[in-house]
Residue frames relative to the residue before (quaternion, step in Angstrom):
aa qw qx qy qz dx dy dz
M 1.0000 0.0000 0.0000 0.0000 0.00 0.00 0.00
L 0.8646 0.0602 -0.0874 0.4911 3.64 -0.99 0.89
Y 0.8364 -0.0686 0.0128 0.5436 3.67 0.45 -0.82
S 0.6275 -0.5018 0.4251 0.4167 3.55 -1.26 -0.03
H 0.4790 -0.6608 0.4796 0.3223 3.70 -1.03 0.49
T 0.6833 0.4519 -0.3009 0.4882 3.61 1.09 -0.20
T 0.4440 -0.6798 0.5284 0.2480 3.68 -0.90 0.83
P 0.6124 -0.5533 0.3909 0.4075 3.59 -1.18 0.46
A 0.6176 0.5497 -0.3785 0.4161 3.69 1.07 -0.72
Q 0.6689 0.5097 -0.3119 0.4421 3.43 1.00 -0.98
K 0.6203 0.5311 -0.3367 0.4689 3.67 0.99 -0.83
R 0.6669 0.4825 -0.3272 0.4641 3.70 0.90 -0.80
E 0.6388 0.5157 -0.3450 0.4549 3.61 0.93 -0.88
A 0.6868 0.4628 -0.3177 0.4617 3.64 0.70 -0.99
F 0.6184 0.5429 -0.3583 0.4409 3.70 0.93 -0.73
R 0.6443 0.5228 -0.3071 0.4661 3.51 0.81 -0.99
A 0.7383 0.4512 -0.2640 0.4262 3.68 0.73 -1.03
A 0.6581 0.5125 -0.2909 0.4685 3.53 1.32 -0.47
L 0.6822 0.5473 -0.2661 0.4052 3.53 1.10 -0.84
K 0.1956 0.8000 -0.5151 0.2376 3.35 0.11 1.46
P 0.5875 -0.5555 0.4018 0.4300 3.75 -0.91 0.46
G 0.7731 0.2881 -0.2188 0.5210 3.53 -0.87 0.99
A 0.5777 0.6100 -0.4162 0.3478 3.71 0.95 -0.39
A 0.1204 -0.8257 0.5421 0.0988 3.56 1.23 -0.53
L 0.0565 0.7964 -0.5911 0.1148 3.65 0.53 1.23
Q 0.2672 -0.7992 0.5270 0.1103 3.42 -0.86 0.99
F 0.0458 -0.8081 0.5831 -0.0699 3.41 -0.71 1.37
P 0.1605 -0.7966 0.5666 0.1364 3.74 -0.03 1.19
G 0.5508 -0.6134 0.4575 0.3332 3.51 -1.19 0.34
T 0.0279 -0.7593 0.6501 -0.0007 3.55 -1.06 0.79
F 0.1131 -0.7725 0.6237 0.0387 3.47 -1.31 0.86
T 0.7331 0.2959 -0.2171 0.5726 3.54 1.23 0.21
P 0.5916 -0.5439 0.4398 0.4009 3.61 -1.16 0.50
L 0.6802 0.5315 -0.3065 0.4010 3.54 0.78 -0.98
S 0.6386 0.4953 -0.3093 0.5012 3.69 1.15 -0.80
A 0.6036 0.5746 -0.3401 0.4357 3.56 1.12 -0.50
R 0.6153 0.5367 -0.3271 0.4758 3.46 1.24 -0.68
L 0.6122 0.5595 -0.3282 0.4521 3.54 1.12 -0.82
I 0.6443 0.5482 -0.3052 0.4373 3.56 1.00 -0.96
Q 0.6694 0.5069 -0.2686 0.4720 3.44 1.00 -0.95
E 0.6632 0.5118 -0.3181 0.4439 3.64 0.94 -0.87
Q 0.6514 0.5007 -0.2862 0.4930 3.58 1.25 -0.67
G 0.5597 -0.6595 0.4051 0.2960 3.58 1.00 0.20
F 0.3733 0.7294 -0.5070 0.2674 3.73 1.08 0.43
D 0.5796 -0.6232 0.4075 0.3312 3.50 -1.22 0.42
G 0.8001 -0.1308 0.0863 0.5790 3.64 1.16 -0.30
A 0.3881 -0.7305 0.5068 0.2427 3.51 -1.34 -0.08
Y 0.2352 -0.8032 0.5277 0.1454 3.50 -0.87 0.68
I 0.1942 -0.7820 0.5837 0.1001 3.59 -0.92 0.88
S 0.2171 -0.8069 0.5451 0.0681 3.57 -0.29 1.31
G 0.4838 -0.6653 0.5162 0.2383 3.58 -1.01 0.86
G 0.6384 0.4917 -0.3129 0.5028 3.60 1.14 -0.71
V 0.6691 0.5013 -0.3368 0.4331 3.56 0.93 -0.68
L 0.6314 0.5035 -0.3375 0.4837 3.61 1.07 -0.78
A 0.6421 0.4915 -0.3441 0.4772 3.58 0.87 -0.72
N 0.6681 0.4811 -0.3232 0.4666 3.69 0.80 -0.84
E 0.6702 0.4992 -0.3314 0.4379 3.55 0.92 -0.72
L 0.6188 0.5304 -0.2938 0.4995 3.52 1.34 -0.34
G 0.5219 -0.6306 0.3938 0.4182 3.55 1.42 -0.21
L 0.5866 0.5996 -0.3322 0.4314 3.59 1.40 0.11
P 0.5152 -0.5767 0.5397 0.3329 3.75 -1.24 0.39
D 0.5078 -0.6428 0.5109 0.2605 3.45 -1.27 0.58
V 0.3795 0.7174 -0.4791 0.3344 3.50 0.63 1.25
G 0.6843 -0.5247 0.2935 0.4126 3.60 1.01 0.69
L 0.4207 0.7370 -0.4393 0.2948 3.63 1.04 0.58
T 0.5911 0.5502 -0.3618 0.4658 3.61 1.26 -0.23
T 0.4244 -0.6974 0.5288 0.2324 3.58 -1.22 0.61
L 0.6518 -0.4535 0.4376 0.4219 3.42 -1.38 0.13
T 0.6868 0.5029 -0.3212 0.4150 3.64 0.69 -0.91
E 0.6345 0.5404 -0.3169 0.4527 3.54 1.01 -0.79
V 0.6781 0.5167 -0.2331 0.4678 3.52 0.95 -1.14
A 0.6848 0.4718 -0.2776 0.4810 3.59 0.85 -1.03
Q 0.6216 0.5268 -0.3741 0.4430 3.66 0.94 -0.78
R 0.7341 0.4380 -0.2941 0.4275 3.53 0.70 -1.00
G 0.5498 0.6089 -0.3600 0.4443 3.51 1.28 -0.64
A 0.6618 0.5500 -0.2404 0.4490 3.48 0.99 -1.08
Q 0.6452 0.5236 -0.2704 0.4863 3.52 1.05 -0.96
I 0.7319 0.4080 -0.2706 0.4739 3.56 0.92 -0.77
A 0.6377 0.5161 -0.3357 0.4629 3.68 0.99 -0.62
R 0.5624 0.6244 -0.3655 0.4003 3.62 1.19 -0.59
V 0.7973 0.3662 -0.1937 0.4391 3.62 0.77 -0.92
T 0.7481 0.3974 -0.2274 0.4803 3.65 1.12 -0.16
D 0.4479 -0.6705 0.5324 0.2576 3.56 -1.17 0.83
L 0.5672 0.6262 -0.3697 0.3865 3.56 1.20 -0.15
P 0.4371 -0.6452 0.4984 0.3797 3.60 -1.03 0.53
C 0.1797 -0.7944 0.5696 0.1106 3.47 -1.20 0.70
L 0.2494 -0.7537 0.5987 0.1060 3.58 -0.92 1.00
I 0.1142 -0.8064 0.5802 0.0080 3.55 -0.84 1.10
D 0.4742 -0.6757 0.5180 0.2240 3.44 -1.26 0.96
A 0.1883 -0.7826 0.5869 0.0870 3.64 -0.72 0.96
D 0.3492 -0.7293 0.5121 0.2898 3.54 1.13 -0.06
T 0.7853 -0.2898 0.1729 0.5191 3.64 -0.69 -0.71
G 0.6734 -0.5637 0.2668 0.3971 3.53 1.15 0.37
F 0.4907 -0.7115 0.3841 0.3248 3.50 1.54 0.30
G 0.8204 -0.1503 0.0154 0.5514 3.59 0.96 0.76
E 0.8205 -0.2597 0.2524 0.4422 3.50 -1.34 -0.71
P 0.7062 -0.4540 0.2517 0.4815 3.62 -1.02 0.19
M 0.5810 0.5541 -0.3770 0.4619 3.64 1.12 -0.46
N 0.6860 0.4044 -0.3358 0.5031 3.69 0.95 -0.67
V 0.5541 0.5695 -0.4286 0.4300 3.62 1.00 -0.43
A 0.6055 0.5598 -0.3137 0.4707 3.68 1.09 -0.87
R 0.7271 0.4080 -0.2598 0.4871 3.57 0.73 -0.91
T 0.5608 0.5525 -0.4094 0.4611 3.59 1.08 -0.44
V 0.6527 0.5255 -0.3332 0.4323 3.62 0.74 -0.94
Q 0.6855 0.4402 -0.3073 0.4919 3.72 0.74 -1.03
E 0.6429 0.5342 -0.3804 0.3957 3.69 0.78 -0.71
F 0.6178 0.5191 -0.2778 0.5212 3.62 1.24 -0.89
E 0.6000 0.5419 -0.3649 0.4619 3.62 0.88 -0.73
D 0.7265 0.4460 -0.2296 0.4696 3.59 0.76 -1.22
A 0.6900 0.4974 -0.3233 0.4148 3.57 1.15 -0.42
G 0.5961 -0.6046 0.3429 0.4019 3.58 1.45 0.20
L 0.4787 0.6841 -0.4568 0.3069 3.63 1.13 0.13
A 0.5621 -0.6328 0.4564 0.2742 3.54 -1.29 0.39
G 0.7636 -0.1451 0.1970 0.5975 3.47 1.13 -0.97
T 0.2197 -0.7347 0.6328 0.1074 3.35 -1.49 0.25
H 0.1614 -0.7247 0.6422 0.1906 3.67 -1.38 0.20
I 0.1760 -0.7554 0.6288 0.0556 3.46 -1.13 0.91
E 0.2462 -0.8213 0.5062 0.0928 3.55 -0.78 1.03
D 0.4855 -0.6939 0.4768 0.2354 3.60 -1.37 0.36
Q 0.4146 0.6642 -0.5260 0.3322 3.61 0.83 0.79
F 0.5987 -0.4732 0.5089 0.3984 3.42 -1.53 -0.02
N 0.2928 -0.6748 0.6398 0.2226 3.49 -1.33 0.29
P 0.4780 -0.2699 -0.8284 0.1113 1.59 -1.47 1.97
K 0.4385 -0.7166 0.5140 0.1735 3.36 -1.34 0.96
R 0.3128 -0.7285 0.5633 0.2328 3.38 -1.32 -0.03
C 0.6382 -0.5095 0.3799 0.4344 3.62 -1.14 0.45
G 0.5999 -0.6429 0.3598 0.3119 3.52 -0.91 0.93
H 0.7012 0.4086 -0.2469 0.5296 3.68 1.20 -0.46
L 0.5281 0.6190 -0.4028 0.4191 3.60 1.16 0.27
D 0.4471 -0.6867 0.4889 0.2993 3.64 -0.99 0.53
G 0.7319 0.4894 -0.2444 0.4063 3.61 -1.14 0.14
K 0.3629 0.7676 -0.4442 0.2861 3.43 1.31 0.43
N 0.2351 -0.7780 0.5655 0.1402 3.65 -1.05 0.87
M 0.2479 -0.8102 0.5175 0.1200 3.53 -0.59 1.04
V 0.3931 -0.6516 0.5615 0.3251 3.66 -1.13 0.52
D 0.5433 -0.5950 0.4329 0.4043 3.54 -1.18 0.33
L 0.7495 -0.4178 0.2639 0.4406 3.48 -1.41 0.47
D 0.6291 0.5820 -0.3352 0.3914 3.65 0.73 -1.14
T 0.7102 0.4470 -0.2826 0.4647 3.51 0.81 -1.03
A 0.6123 0.5663 -0.3435 0.4319 3.55 0.93 -0.89
V 0.6774 0.5091 -0.2586 0.4638 3.51 0.95 -1.09
K 0.6457 0.5038 -0.3202 0.4762 3.63 0.91 -0.76
R 0.6088 0.5599 -0.3603 0.4314 3.51 0.89 -0.54
I 0.6697 0.4885 -0.2374 0.5065 3.56 0.92 -1.18
A 0.6978 0.4889 -0.2911 0.4351 3.58 0.81 -0.88
A 0.6105 0.5063 -0.3253 0.5148 3.65 1.18 -0.67
A 0.6762 0.4456 -0.3657 0.4588 3.64 0.80 -0.65
A 0.6368 0.5077 -0.3691 0.4478 3.67 0.91 -0.72
D 0.6705 0.5038 -0.3090 0.4485 3.66 0.93 -0.77
A 0.6812 0.4793 -0.2847 0.4745 3.67 1.10 -0.55
R 0.5288 0.6754 -0.3823 0.3436 3.49 1.15 -0.60
R 0.1651 -0.8141 0.5417 0.1288 3.70 -0.74 0.84
D 0.6915 0.3779 -0.2337 0.5695 3.50 1.28 -0.72
P 0.3586 -0.7721 0.4626 0.2476 3.67 -0.46 0.96
N 0.6148 0.5759 -0.2909 0.4535 3.43 1.46 -0.29
F 0.5255 0.6358 -0.3869 0.4123 3.39 1.31 -0.12
L 0.3174 -0.8180 0.4434 0.1830 3.60 -0.18 1.23
L 0.1589 -0.7630 0.6238 0.0582 3.51 -0.92 1.16
M 0.0398 -0.7845 0.6184 -0.0242 3.58 -0.60 1.23
A 0.2334 -0.7200 0.6379 0.1423 3.44 -1.25 0.90
R 0.1498 -0.7547 0.6346 0.0723 3.55 -0.92 1.09
T 0.0990 -0.7804 0.6167 0.0292 3.58 -0.96 1.03
D 0.2069 -0.7663 0.5996 0.1026 3.52 -0.91 0.91
L 0.2981 0.7787 -0.5128 0.2046 3.68 1.23 0.25
R 0.5893 0.6131 -0.3891 0.3540 3.70 0.80 -0.71
G 0.7058 0.4867 -0.3229 0.4009 3.49 0.97 -0.69
V 0.7447 0.3071 -0.2218 0.5495 3.61 1.30 -0.02
D 0.7712 0.2725 -0.1367 0.5588 3.63 1.13 -0.12
T 0.6722 -0.5046 0.3693 0.3964 3.57 -1.37 0.02
L 0.6286 -0.4922 0.4260 0.4256 3.40 -1.44 0.36
G 0.6320 0.5529 -0.3669 0.4003 3.62 0.73 -0.78
A 0.6529 0.4914 -0.2850 0.5010 3.63 0.97 -0.95
T 0.6280 0.5447 -0.3377 0.4414 3.64 0.98 -0.67
I 0.6654 0.5139 -0.2970 0.4526 3.47 0.93 -1.14
E 0.6542 0.5183 -0.3160 0.4511 3.57 1.01 -0.83
R 0.6592 0.4831 -0.3403 0.4651 3.54 0.98 -0.56
I 0.5867 0.5829 -0.3263 0.4577 3.51 1.17 -0.86
K 0.6471 0.5047 -0.3340 0.4636 3.57 0.84 -0.89
A 0.6738 0.5104 -0.3008 0.4415 3.64 0.87 -0.78
L 0.6553 0.5312 -0.2797 0.4584 3.47 1.20 -0.71
V 0.5654 0.5370 -0.3161 0.5405 3.51 1.35 -0.59
D 0.6740 0.5004 -0.3095 0.4466 3.62 0.76 -0.87
A 0.6736 0.5437 -0.2673 0.4234 3.36 1.16 -0.62
G 0.6554 -0.4838 0.2708 0.5129 3.52 1.38 -0.34
A 0.4549 0.6483 -0.5192 0.3213 3.72 0.98 0.04
D 0.4244 -0.7082 0.5436 0.1513 3.44 -1.18 1.04
A 0.7851 0.0645 0.0515 0.6138 3.44 1.27 -0.73
I 0.2998 -0.7546 0.5661 0.1421 3.55 -1.19 0.50
F 0.0722 -0.7397 0.6682 0.0355 3.60 -1.19 0.80
P 0.1130 -0.7872 0.6059 -0.0192 3.47 -0.14 1.63
E 0.2617 -0.8142 0.5066 0.1091 3.50 -0.31 1.30
A 0.8928 0.0822 -0.0876 0.4342 3.54 -1.29 0.71
L 0.1025 0.7647 -0.6111 0.1770 3.64 0.79 1.19
K 0.5609 -0.6783 0.4012 0.2535 3.37 -1.16 0.76
D 0.7947 -0.0599 0.1129 0.5934 3.58 1.14 -0.97
L 0.7127 -0.4260 0.3262 0.4518 3.44 -1.42 0.18
G 0.6363 0.5418 -0.3531 0.4207 3.65 0.91 -0.69
E 0.6210 0.4897 -0.3458 0.5049 3.64 1.09 -0.38
F 0.6229 0.4766 -0.3862 0.4854 3.65 0.85 -0.62
E 0.6174 0.5595 -0.3505 0.4278 3.69 0.90 -0.76
R 0.7216 0.4725 -0.2673 0.4297 3.48 0.80 -1.02
V 0.6340 0.4986 -0.3392 0.4842 3.51 1.15 -0.58
A 0.6098 0.5687 -0.3325 0.4406 3.60 1.06 -0.83
E 0.6919 0.5076 -0.2339 0.4571 3.54 0.99 -1.09
A 0.6756 0.5463 -0.2876 0.4030 3.62 1.21 -0.71
I 0.7943 0.2591 -0.0933 0.5416 3.53 1.18 -0.70
D 0.4581 -0.7194 0.4774 0.2114 3.57 -1.23 0.44
V 0.5860 0.5204 -0.3679 0.5004 3.48 1.35 0.22
P 0.5921 -0.5681 0.4216 0.3859 3.73 -1.22 0.23
I 0.2243 -0.7606 0.5948 0.1317 3.51 -1.30 0.53
L 0.3780 -0.7203 0.5602 0.1564 3.44 -1.29 0.61
A 0.2248 -0.7575 0.5966 0.1408 3.61 -1.12 0.74
N 0.2085 -0.7962 0.5528 0.1302 3.56 -0.67 0.66
M 0.0318 -0.8192 0.5727 -0.0032 3.62 -0.16 1.30
T 0.1387 0.8054 -0.5632 0.1226 3.52 0.25 1.28
E 0.4664 -0.7195 0.4151 0.3041 3.46 -0.87 0.72
F 0.7911 0.2197 -0.2338 0.5207 3.64 -1.08 0.74
G 0.4398 0.6921 -0.4562 0.3456 3.47 1.10 0.59
K 0.7019 -0.4178 0.3601 0.4506 3.56 -1.55 -0.45
S 0.6909 0.4894 -0.2594 0.4646 3.58 1.08 -0.85
E 0.5085 -0.5912 0.5456 0.3071 3.60 -1.20 0.61
L 0.4592 -0.6732 0.4993 0.2944 3.75 -1.07 0.63
F 0.0038 -0.8310 0.5553 0.0328 3.51 0.21 1.09
T 0.5798 -0.6060 0.4351 0.3275 3.47 -1.27 0.36
R 0.6866 -0.4640 0.3545 0.4331 3.44 -1.35 0.41
E 0.6762 0.5391 -0.2904 0.4097 3.56 0.86 -1.04
Q 0.6262 0.5468 -0.3128 0.4595 3.54 1.12 -0.94
L 0.7046 0.4775 -0.2597 0.4562 3.52 0.87 -1.03
A 0.5825 0.5562 -0.3775 0.4571 3.56 1.11 -0.68
D 0.6734 0.5149 -0.2951 0.4408 3.52 0.79 -1.09
A 0.6493 0.4909 -0.3142 0.4885 3.64 1.18 -0.66
G 0.6325 -0.5874 0.3770 0.3357 3.64 1.06 -0.06
V 0.4016 0.7442 -0.4107 0.3409 3.53 1.57 0.08
A 0.2843 -0.7736 0.5357 0.1839 3.60 -0.73 1.02
M 0.8373 0.0786 0.0096 0.5410 3.67 0.97 -0.67
I 0.1306 -0.7833 0.6016 0.0865 3.67 -1.04 0.72
I 0.1007 -0.7770 0.6151 0.0882 3.36 -1.04 0.74
Y 0.2296 -0.7382 0.6294 0.0787 3.51 -1.33 0.74
P 0.1071 -0.9151 0.3772 0.0938 3.49 0.80 1.08
V 0.8284 0.2661 -0.1316 0.4751 3.60 0.79 -0.92
T 0.3940 0.7765 -0.4307 0.2371 3.51 1.45 -0.13
S 0.6726 0.4922 -0.3135 0.4551 3.62 0.86 -0.81
L 0.6457 0.5359 -0.3022 0.4523 3.45 0.90 -0.88
R 0.6951 0.4583 -0.2779 0.4790 3.61 0.76 -1.17
S 0.6267 0.5244 -0.3657 0.4455 3.69 1.03 -0.64
A 0.6419 0.5554 -0.2813 0.4477 3.50 0.89 -1.12
M 0.7260 0.4337 -0.2473 0.4729 3.62 0.53 -1.36
G 0.5984 0.5499 -0.3909 0.4321 3.74 1.04 -0.56
A 0.6520 0.5323 -0.2843 0.4590 3.41 0.93 -1.07
I 0.6901 0.4596 -0.3119 0.4640 3.63 0.84 -0.93
E 0.6005 0.5617 -0.3414 0.4554 3.48 0.96 -0.65
R 0.6784 0.4933 -0.2821 0.4657 3.61 0.82 -0.96
T 0.6995 0.4718 -0.2892 0.4521 3.57 0.89 -0.91
L 0.6162 0.5199 -0.3509 0.4762 3.58 1.16 -0.63
A 0.6242 0.5336 -0.3472 0.4529 3.58 0.96 -0.63
T 0.6244 0.5130 -0.3477 0.4755 3.56 1.05 -1.03
I 0.7411 0.4440 -0.3097 0.3971 3.61 0.64 -0.72
K 0.6031 0.5377 -0.3458 0.4770 3.46 1.27 -0.41
A 0.6859 0.4797 -0.2696 0.4762 3.53 1.03 -0.87
E 0.8372 0.2828 -0.0928 0.4588 3.61 0.69 -0.95
G 0.4581 -0.7360 0.3975 0.3007 3.50 1.33 -0.03
T 0.7553 0.1436 -0.1614 0.6187 3.55 1.34 0.35
Q 0.4850 -0.6774 0.4960 0.2448 3.49 -1.37 0.57
E 0.2944 0.7988 -0.4911 0.1847 3.55 1.30 0.11
A 0.7190 0.4730 -0.3069 0.4063 3.61 0.66 -0.94
A 0.6761 0.5163 -0.2791 0.4455 3.49 1.23 -0.41
V 0.4921 0.7273 -0.3860 0.2826 3.55 1.28 -0.48
P 0.6520 0.5327 -0.3492 0.4114 3.56 0.92 -0.70
D 0.6599 0.4910 -0.3065 0.4791 3.65 1.19 -0.42
M 0.5899 0.6316 -0.3534 0.3581 3.67 1.29 -0.36
L 0.5092 -0.5690 0.5181 0.3854 3.55 -1.20 0.39
T 0.4465 -0.7335 0.4464 0.2517 3.60 -0.73 1.08
R 0.6417 -0.4961 0.4031 0.4238 3.57 -1.18 0.31
S 0.6997 0.4892 -0.2951 0.4289 3.65 0.85 -0.89
R 0.6405 0.4909 -0.2926 0.5131 3.58 1.24 -0.70
L 0.6067 0.5141 -0.3655 0.4838 3.65 1.10 -0.50
Y 0.6272 0.5626 -0.2966 0.4496 3.59 1.10 -0.78
E 0.6683 0.5231 -0.2642 0.4582 3.33 1.08 -1.06
L 0.6323 0.5426 -0.3113 0.4571 3.65 1.11 -0.88
V 0.7339 0.4014 -0.2138 0.5045 3.66 0.93 -0.84
D 0.3662 -0.7663 0.4585 0.2617 3.55 1.46 -0.01
Y 0.0349 0.7811 -0.6197 0.0683 3.69 0.54 1.08
E 0.6134 0.5630 -0.3535 0.4264 3.64 0.80 -0.96
G 0.6728 0.5203 -0.3139 0.4221 3.67 0.83 -0.95
Y 0.6576 0.4974 -0.3104 0.4731 3.51 1.12 -0.82
N 0.6323 0.5481 -0.3190 0.4450 3.56 1.19 -0.82
R 0.6420 0.4894 -0.3123 0.5008 3.61 1.13 -0.61
F 0.5804 0.6374 -0.3707 0.3456 3.52 0.88 -0.73
D 0.7636 -0.1635 0.1446 0.6077 3.47 1.02 -0.97
N 0.2574 -0.8247 0.4909 0.1127 3.47 0.01 1.35
G 0.6253 0.5937 -0.3476 0.3684 3.41 1.17 -0.67
I 0.6989 0.3680 -0.2140 0.5747 3.58 1.39 -0.62
F 0.7714 0.2997 -0.1785 0.5323 3.57 0.63 -0.96
N 0.1627 0.8629 -0.4490 0.1652 3.46 0.59 1.13
F 0.3111 0.7713 -0.4684 0.2981 3.56 1.32 0.69
R 0.3387 -0.6983 0.5543 0.3007 3.58 -1.06 0.18
V 0.3277 -0.7495 0.5481 0.1745 3.46 -0.86 1.10
P 0.3697 -0.7183 0.5396 0.2371 3.73 -0.60 0.88
T 0.3013 -0.7487 0.5717 0.1478 3.64 -1.11 0.85
T 0.7664 0.1987 -0.1308 0.5967 3.61 1.22 -0.40
D 0.4729 -0.6433 0.5421 0.2621 3.42 -1.50 0.34
I 0.1990 -0.8385 0.4888 0.1355 3.64 -0.12 1.03
G 0.7609 -0.1475 0.1692 0.6089 3.49 1.13 -0.97
T 0.6087 -0.5821 0.4201 0.3378 3.40 -1.32 0.34
N 0.7866 0.3228 -0.1368 0.5083 3.53 1.29 -0.52
N 0.3361 0.7613 -0.4969 0.2463 3.51 1.07 0.50
A 0.3274 -0.8115 0.4543 0.1672 3.60 -0.12 1.21
N 0.6324 0.5702 -0.3318 0.4060 3.55 1.22 -0.63
L 0.7153 0.4081 -0.2573 0.5055 3.56 1.30 -0.31
S 0.4723 0.7098 -0.4250 0.3042 3.55 1.25 0.13
C-alpha cells in the first residue's frame, strides 16, 4: 500500500550484490507504476525505465525532447510502488557535465537504483537507428566522471552506455569502454552489438558487468536469457516490450469498437476489474483504516456494466 516495503538504499545494495557477469538479470521495461507492479508479481529481477519509451508515451520521438524533471518525476512514481530496483535511462545526461551531476542526484532522490549515460550528441537518436553522431572520447569521459563525482550513495549504479559500435569497429568500441570504466563507470551498456561473440569479447575485455538490450525490431537478435548468460552478460533489458504490447492491445480493441459498435468481443482479453483492484491493492487501503476507506472490494467480476462496482 502507498509505497514499496524496501528502501532505496536496500534496493541499491541488493542490485549491486546480484549484478555479476553471467547473472543475466532480467529487467523488463516499465512506463507506469501499475506495470511495475506486474513486473514484480512475475518475479523479475528489476524494472527498466527507458527514456525512449517515456518520450513515446508523451507522443514524442526519442530525440532528446524530454526534460530531467519529466523523467525524474516518472522514475520516482515507478520506484515508489515496487520493491524491485529500477534502472533509468538518462540519455546524454540532460546537458553538460554539470547537468549530468545534477541528473545523478535527482535520480538518487527519486529512489532509483541506477542510471545509464550515453555518448551521443544531443539531440540523440534511438540506439538502433542509423545516423548517430558520437561525442569525442574526452566529452564521453567527462560525463561519466561528473556523474561519479556527484554521486552520494556509493551503491547507486553508474552505467556508461556507448553507441560507438553503430559507427565504428568492435575494437574501437572496447577501447572507449575501457576509458569509460576508468572514468568511474560501474557497468557498461554496449548498444547494438552484432552477435553473441561480440558480447563475449566485451565481457572478457573488462572487469565490470555488461548489459544487453533485447529490444524488438533492433539490430541485435533476440537472444535467450541462457544464451546471454553464457556470453557473460550481467543484465538484460526489454525496454519497449511493455509499451508495444499495451499499445497493440489498445489499437486492436479500438478497432473492434469501431467495427462492431461495442467492445464486447474484446472483453475476454482485458484485465478484469477484480484483477485491477488487486494490483492497486484496494483491500490494503481498506484494511488501513476501515473507518475512512469503507468501500467493498469485489472478489468476482459479475459483468462489464455493473454500476454498483464502478
